[in-house]
N, C-alpha and C positions, 0 to 999 in steps of 0.2 A: 375396845368396844365392838368393833366390826370384824377384827381379824380372826376371831375364834370361829367364824362362820365362812363357808365357801360362798364367795360372791359370784352370782351367775354372770355368764359372758353374753347371753342374749339380751337385747335391750328390753323386751317386755318383761322377762323374768327379773332382770336387774331393777326395773322400775317398780315391780311388785315387792321385791326384796327391800328396797329402800322405803317404799310407801308404808310397809308394816310398822316402821318406826314412828310413823305419823298417822296411824290409821284412824284415829278419832276425827281428825280434820278431814281426811279423805272421805270417810263415811258421811260426815256432815255435808260436804260439798256435793257428793253424789245424790243425797236425799233432796237437797235444795234444787239440783238440776232436774231430777225426776218430777218433783212437784211443780217446779216452775215451767217446765216444758209442757206438762199436761194442761196447766192453767192457760198458758199462752195459746195453745191450739184450740182452746174453748172459744176463742174470739170468732172463729168462723161460724160456730153455732149461734152466738149472740148476733152476728151479722145476718145470718139466715133468718132468725126469729124477728129481728128488727125490720128486715125487708118485708117479710110476710105480714107483719102487723100493720105496716104502712100501706101495703097493697090489698089488705082485706076490705071487704065491703059488707057492712059499714065499718069505718075505722074506729077502733077503740083507743082513744088517746091515752088513757091510763096505761094500757098495755104498751103502747108506743113509748111513752115516757119511762116505763119500767125498764124496757130493753135498752133504751138510749142512755139511762143512768148506769145500768149494769156494765155497759161497754167500757167507760173510763175507769169504773171501779175495778173491773177485771184487769185492765191495763196497769193500774197503780199497784194492785196486789201482786201481779206477776213481776213487776219491776222490783218491788221490795224483796221478793223471794230470790230473784236473780242476784240482787246485791248480797243476799245471804250466801249464795254460792261463791260470789266474789271474795267476800271476807274469809270464809272458811278455806276456799281454794288458795287464797294468798298465804294462809298459814301452812297449808299442806305443801305448796310448791317452794316456799322459802325454806321451810324445814327440809324439804327434799334436796334442795341445792346444797344446803349445809352438810347434810349427812352423806350425800353422794360424793361431794368433793373430798370430805374428810376420809371416807372409806377408801376411795380410789388412791388418794395420796398416801395413806397409810400402807396400802398394799404395794403401791409403786416403790415406796421407800425401802421395802424389804427385798427388792431385787438385788442381785449381786453386782459387783463392780463391773464385770464383763458386759452385763446387760446395758449399763449406762455408757460404757466406753464405745459400744457399737451403735449408739443412737444419738440423734440431735436432742439436746435439752429442750430447745424451743419446740420441736416436734412433739415431744412427750407432753409438754404443758398443753399444747394444742389438742392432743388426743384426749386428755382428761376433760378439757373444755367441751370437746365434741361429744364425749360420752355423756356428760352431765346435761349440757344444753339440749342435745338431741333427744335424750330420753325424756327430759322434762317437757320439752315442746311437744313430743309425741303424746304424752299423757294429758297435756293441756288441750291439744286438739281433740283428743278422745272425749275429755270432760265437757268441753264447751262447743264442740262441733259435731262429732260423730254420734255421741249418745243422744243429743237433742234431735238430730235427724232421724235416728232409729225410733225414738219414742214418738216423735211427731208423725212419722209414717204410720205407726201402729194406730194412733188416734184418728188420723185422716182416713185410714182404711175403715175403721169402725164407724166414723161419722158418715162417710159416703155410703157404706153398706146399709146402714140403717135408713138412709134416704131412698136408696135403690141398690140392690145387690150388684147390679151390673157396673155401677160407678166404683164401688169398692173393689170389685174384681179387676177392673182395668188398672187401678192404682197398685194393687198387690202384684199382679203379673208383671207390669212394667217396671216396678221397683226392683223386683227380683232380677230381671234381665239387666237393668241398668247397673245395679250395684255389683252383680257378678262380673260384668265386663270391666268395671272400674277396679275391682279387687284384682282381676287378672292383669290389668295394666300396671297396677301398683307393685305387684310382685316382679313384673318385668323391670320396673324402674328401680327396684331395690338394688339390683346388681350394678346398674350404672351409677346409682347414688353412692354405693360403697366405693367404687373405683374413683369417682369424682372426689369423695371425701379423702381418700388415701392420697390422691395427687395434690390436694390442697395442703394436707399435713406435711408432705414432703417439700412442697414449695415454701411453706412458712418456716420449716426447719432449716432449709437452705438459706433463706433470707437472714434468719437469726444468726446462723453460722458465719455468713458473710459480714454482717454488721459487727459481730463480736471480734472479727479480725480485720476491721476496716483500716486500722493503722498499717497493717501489713500490705493491704491493697494499695494504699497511698505510697508507702515506702518503695514498693516495686513498680509503681506507676502502671498498675494493671487494672485500672478502672474499666476500660473497654472489654478486657477479657473476662472480668467478673460479671459485667453486664450480660455478656454472651452466655456465660455459665448459668446465670439465673434465668435468662430468657428461655432456655431449654425446658425448665420446670414450669415456667409461665405458659409456654406453648402446649405442654402436655396437659396442664390443668384446663386450658381453653378447649382443647380437643375433647376431653372427657366431659366437660361441662356442656358443650354443644350437643354431644350425643344424648346426654340426659335430657336436655331441654327439648330436643327435637321430638322425642317420644311423648313428652308431656304436652306439647302443642297438638299432636295428633289425638291425644286423649280429649282435649277441649273440643276439637273438631267433631269427634265421634259423639261426645256428650251433647253438643249443639244439635246434631241431627236427631238423636234419641229424644231430646226434650221437645223438639218440633213435632215429632210423632205423638208424644204424650199430650201436648196441648191440643193437637188436632182431634185425637180420640176423645179426650175428656170434655172439651167444649162442644164438640160435635154430638157426643152421646147425651150430654145434659140438655142441649137444645132439642134434640130429637125426642127425648123423654118429656120435656116441657110441652113440645108441640102436640104430643099425644096425651097430655094432661095426666102424666104419670108422676110428675114432680111439680113442686111449686116454683114460683119465681125466686123465692128465697133460697131454694136449693141450688138453682142456677148461679146465683150470686155467690153462694158458699163454694161451689165448684170452681168458679173463676178465682176466688180468693185462695183456694187450696193450690190451684194450678200456678198462680202467680208466686206463691210462697215456695212451692217445690221447685219450680223452674229456676228461681233465683238461687235456691240452695244447691240444687243439683248441677247447675251450670258450672259452679265453682268447686263442686265436690271432687271433680277430677283434679283440679289445681290443689285442693286441700290434700288429696291423696298423694299427689306428686310431692307436695311439701313434706307430708308424713313419711313418704318413702325416703325422701332426702334426710330427714331427721333420723330415721331408722338406720340408714346407711352410715351416717356420721357416727351415731352411737355404737353401732356394731364394729366399725373400724377402730374406734377408740378403745372399746372394751376388750377386743381381741388382743390388742397390742399391750395394754396395761395389765390385763389379767392373765398373762402368760404364767405358766407354772413357775414358782420360785425354785431356783436351782440349789441355793444354799439356805437351809432352814434348820431350826432346832430339831435334833433327833427326838423320837418318841421317848418321853421320860427324862429329858435333859435336866440336869441339875446345875446349880450355880457352882462356878469354879471356886475352889478354896485354895487361895494362895498361902503356901506355907513358907517357902523360901524364894521360889522363883526359878527353879531349875527347868531346863528345856531339853527335850530329847526327841530326835527323829529316828524312827526304827524301821529300817528297810522300806522306805517309801518309794513308790513309783508315781510319777506325774507326767501327763501328756497334755499339751495344749495345741489345738488346731493341727492335729496329726504330727506334732513335733514332740519328740521325747525330751523332756527337760531333766527329769531325775529318774534314775533307774537303780533300785536297791540302794538308795542313799540313806546313810545313817550318820548321826551326829549327836554328841552329848555336850551340853553347855551347863556346867554346874551353876548353882544359885550364886549370884553376886559376881559372876565372872563378866569381864568386859571384853567382848569379841569384836574384832574388826574384820569385815568381809571385803575382799578385794578380788577383782576379776574383770575380764574383758566384758564389753557390752554383750548381753545375751547369754552370759555364762550361767545365769540362774540366781544371781544375788537378790534381785527385786522379787523374783518369783518365790524365793524362800520366805521373804517377809509376807507376801500375799497369802501363802499357805498358812503361816503362823496366825495371821489375822482372820483366817477362814474366808477370804474372798473367793477361794477355790477349795475344793476337797481333793485329797489324794486318791488315786485309784487303788493303791495298795499300801499297806503299812500303817503306821500310827504316828501322830505327833502328840507329845504329852507335855504338860506343864505340871510340875510337882507330881508326876506319876499319873495324872488324870488325862485321859484321851480327850483332846479338844473337841472331837466330834460328839462326845457325850455330855458336854456342858453347854449352857445357853450362850448364844452369840453375844448377848448383852454383857454377861459377866466376863466372858473372855476378853472382849474389846475394852471393857472397863479396866481391866488389869494391865493394859498395855498403853503406854504413851508413845505416840508416833509423830515424829517430825519429818515430813516428806521433803523431797527436793523441790517439787513444784507446790508451793504453799497455796492452799485454797482459803480464801477469806469470803465471808458474806458481805453483801452491800449493806452493812450495818456499822454501828460505831466500833471504835477500837476496843472499848470496854466490853461490849457484847461479844466480840470475836474472841477475846482472851477468856472471858468467863464461860465460853462454850464448853470447855473441858471440865468445868466444875460450877454448875449453875448456882450452887448455894454459896459460893465464895463472896467474901465481903470486899468492898472497895480497897480496904487496906491490904488484903491478901493479893489482890490484883496488882496493886502498885508494887508490892514486894516482888512479885513474879516478874514484872517488867524491869525492875532494877537488876534482878538476877540475870535477866536475858540482855542486859545492856540496851534496853529499849526505852527506858523512861526519859532519857534526854531528848530524843527526837519527838516523842509524844508530847512532852511539855512545850515544845517549841511550836506545835501546831496551833492554829487559831482557836480551835475548840478542844484541844487537849484530848483527853480520853473519850470525849463525845464526838470526835471527828468521824464522819462517814468515810469509809475507805474506797467506795466505788465498787462496781461489779468485779468480782474476783480479786478485789484489792488493787485495782488498776491505778488508784491515786497514790499508792505507796511504791517505793522502789523495791527491787527484788530483795535487797538486804534487809529493808525495813519489814517486809512481809515475813521473811524468815525469822527475824527476831520476835515478831508477834507469835509465830508458831512455836518458837522455843519457850516463850513466856507461857503459852498454853500448856506446854509439857511440864514446866515448873509447877504450874497451878494444879495440874491433874494429880501429881504426886503418886504415880502408879509404880508398882514394884518392878515392872519390866519396861525398859526404855528402848525404842528402836529409832535410830538416826539414819535417814536415807539422804546422804549428801547434805546434812543439816546446815553446813556453813558454806555451801558452794556459791551462794550469792553475796557473800560478805567480802569486803576488801581485806587486805592483809592486816591492817591496823585494827579493824573491827573484829576480825577473827581472833586476833591475839587477845583482845579484851574479853571476848566471850568464852575463850577456852577455859579460863579459870572458873567461869560460871558453869560451863558444861561439866567440868570436873566435880563441882559441888553437886550438880544434878545427878551425876552418875554414881555418887556414893551410896553404898548399901543397896544397889539395884543390879539386876541382870541387864546387861547392855549389849545390844547388837548394833554395830555401826557400819553402814555401807559407805565406802568412800573411795575417792581417787586421790584426794589430797592427803599427803603424808602427815600433815599436822593433825588431822582428825584421828588417825589410828596409831600414831607413834607412842601414845601412852596407854594403849590397850594391853590387857593381860595376855591376849592371845590373838594371833592373826591367822585367818583361814583364807586360802586362795582357792577359788572355785574356777574350774575351766571345763566347759562342756558338761555341766551338771555333775561334776566329780570334784572331790577335794584332792588337790594336787600337792598342797603344802599346808602344814598345820603346826603352829608353834608360837613361842613368844617372839617378839620382834628381834630380840638379841640373838636367839637361836637361829632364826631364819637368815639373818644377815651373815651368819658364819658359813652358810652353804655357798661356796664360791660359784657353783653352777645352778643355784636355785632360781626359781622364777621371781621370787620376792627380791632377791639380790639384784637381778637384772632391772626390775622396775625401780628399785632404789637408785641404781646408777643412772637411770634415765630421767630422774626427777629434775624438774626445772622450777625453781622458786616455789617449792612446796607442792607441785603437781606430780601425779603419777599417771603416765599416759598408757592407753591400751596398746598392746603389741599389735 
């Protein structure tokens, strides 16, 4: 809905972009504010006329009563119109929040894996909140504070000018000076607001990271150290907040002085003009009412601008981080991947990550239906190979093809839909077990889910839980053991029924008995599929058709397990000889 368009990074442009989706409510709210503000300012005219009618000689009581009755009528009418702005504004801003959150989350979700690996999840959630709340608050302030002040000033200048041009002139000139200074201060505050918002996001992200690992903090008895770590971010936030607040307080001091000058000039001028019989007593009362209203509004307009600058800074900081350009996107004219058999080929690929060359002129052919085990030391390139296949990263040179189709030229959705991935570190949502398994196939029936769990040897422990399949697993599945989480992931893979299966240490968290039980299920899962299994456990790869050993981004051995074991000086042979209870250790 939103992703076909470029989302603006600047808060005002972003607010207008989202408001277009709810423009009828925005237009309605603006119209009510324009009319309501105009009627509200008419009160000083009614007050002037009521005062003059009372002070006339002789007094016309009919005229007095007319103005006296019109005064509350005007108040009631204005109140009704303002409520109209409230109801339409409510629809605008609630719709605004919905669309803004939705569009930013959709954009955020399409960043690549490296983007998320480099940032705090809590900080990113906070940045979305800052962007939405900051922009919405900025537009609310504009609708119900800044626009009424601007319209009110216009009418006050007109009313005063019609009574005596000198009074209108004073309001006009003073307002220009006052507002210009406040806009200047607001721009100064923007910079500090941005820095303050950034420090808050970092602080909140650090707190979430610490809380997420609180068990580790307790286990290592490092509570005092963690407190000191968080205190650094708290202190940084305090310092930036004080700088921001210091400037805003000086804005209030300056505004207080300017308002004092305004009151002196306006009241003094009106009394002078009355003394020389150039204006009536009603005009003097009108001037006092205008001065009282403007001095109240303008005293806090600096504070409102400070708040607005804060909202702007928060929104800008959030939008700039969330709306960074996507690194991995569908290529222009990308088409859906058409799986014929599931063959995979890497043709002379180069890949570098953080100035480290991982693959150089690397080539590999995996025929459809072949089951390949990848073995190698940590950092040899095994997991990177899988990340490239899933297009978490793009190669700098060469091509990766599935059934002859360059994965760069197919849609990310169709590519990843064709691959079932069982990672070593299983990620689960804080949702029910049923929802976590169904994630790979949203349309699956309960019967299909139960069959998948049986295949994954997970049905037994699930049925023993108090709420069975409806049991909530906790954040990242913390309520389940590592082995239970991995069985859920394997059940997800069964349910997805994809033509290509990738196993990244898929049984590493299982005990020997559970692994033995699930090996038969994995064999069933691997039937008629192209399989890539990354493993250190011999039991995971011993029944593969082919074993590839990668070292320093190169294939150093490639063949069936039987053929590789015949090489007396081969690396696989050495690993085999070093096995202990089914493990293969890094050299």
